[in-house]
N, C-alpha and C positions, 0 to 999 in steps of 0.2 A: 229205393232203400231196401226192397225185398231181396235184392240180389247180394246184399252185403251180409253174408251169413258165416264167414270165417274170420278168425283173428287177423290173418294176412290181408284180407280184403278190407277189413275195418281200419287197419293200420294205414294202408294205402290211402283210403278215403280221408282220414283225419290229417295225414301229412299233406295231402293235396290241398285240403281246406286251409291248413295253417300257412303253407307257402303261397297259395294263390291269394289269400287275403293280405298277407304282409307284403309280399313282393308286388302284387297287383296294384295296391294302393300307392306304393312308392313309385311304381312305373307310371301310373296315371298322373301323379303330381309332377314327376320329372318331365314327362311328355308335354304336359300343359305349359311348363315353363319354357320349353323350346319352341312349341308350335302355337302357343296361345291356347286359351281354354276351349274355344270352338274347334281349333285344329286338332286338339287331343281327342275330343269327342268324335270328330269326323274320322280320324285315323282308326279308332277302335271299332266304329260302326262299319267301316270299309273292311277291316280284317274279319269281323264277324260275318259280313256278307260273303267274303271269300270262302269261309268255312261252310256257310250254307250252300254255296255253289258246289263245293267239294262233296258235300253230302248228297246232293241231287244228281251230280254228273260223274261221280267216280265210285269206285268200290273200296275206298279207304275205310278202314275199320270205323264203325259208328261209335265205338267206345273211345277211340283216339280223338275223333272229331268232337264228341261230347266234352271231353276234358279240355280240349283246346278252346272251345267256346266258353266253357265254364270258367276257365282261367282268365280269358279276355274280358269277362263281364266285370271283374274287379277293377282294372284300370279304367274301363268305361265308366263305371260308377263314380270313381274318384274324380275323373275329368268332368263328368256331368255335374257332380256336386260343386266342383269349383266354378264351372261355368254359371250355374244358377245362383250361387251365393256370393261370389266375389263382386266388389264394387264395379260399377260401369266404367269408371276411369281406369281400372285395371284390366278391362276386357270381359268382365262378367256381366250378368244381368242385374245384379244388385238386389236379388230377392232375399227375404229373410229365410231362416232355416225352416220355419213353420210353413211358409208359402211354398218353398222348394219341395218340402216333403209332400204337401198337398198336390202339387203338380205331378210329382212322380207317382203318387198313389192313384190319381185319376188316370194317368197314362197306363198303369198296370191293369186297372179295372177295365179300361177300354180294350186293351189287348186280350184280356181273358174273355171278354164278351165277343170280340171279333174272331178270335182263333180258338174255338172250343176244342178240347182234347178228347180223344177216345182211348180206351184201354188198348194196349198193343201187345204184341207177342215178341218176346226176346228171341232173337235169331243169332246164331253163331255164324260168323263169316270166316272161313279159312281160305287161304289162297288156293284156288283151283278146286275147292270142295263145294258141294251144293249147300244151300242154306238148310239149316235144320233147327228145330226148336230145341232149346236147352232148358234144363231145370234151374230153379233158383240156386240150388246147391252147386251146380256146375258154374253158373255165372259168378257165384261168390268166390270160387277158387281162382278165378282169373286165368286159369291154365288154358282155357279154350281160345284165348286171343293172343297169347304170347307167341 
């Protein structure tokens, strides 16, 4: 959030949030109807794994990969919510919303404990240019990756 320091960057951020939430939830529900609840969850986990592989094995912009992953978490969440809460007869696990929320909360805590994060350095990546550190002001302008 420290890199969102200009009105243009903030507008981009909030529009992305709006569209990713609205369209992502609709996409997750639509996908679950076609593939089943488990199939929808599996599909979005695979797509996120592909993005992770792109992160580790390519030089694609980290910003682009972040937003791709960010957007895919919305349909994953919708599909996961459907899988956990829909009745067993419909292909879900039949858990209550309370129990489903507890399952997700425990999963998040376990992930936080297993994958500790460290403070990082923002680096600009331009095609053919060496990595360089950038300031929050530069990061907020978005001009360094266009």
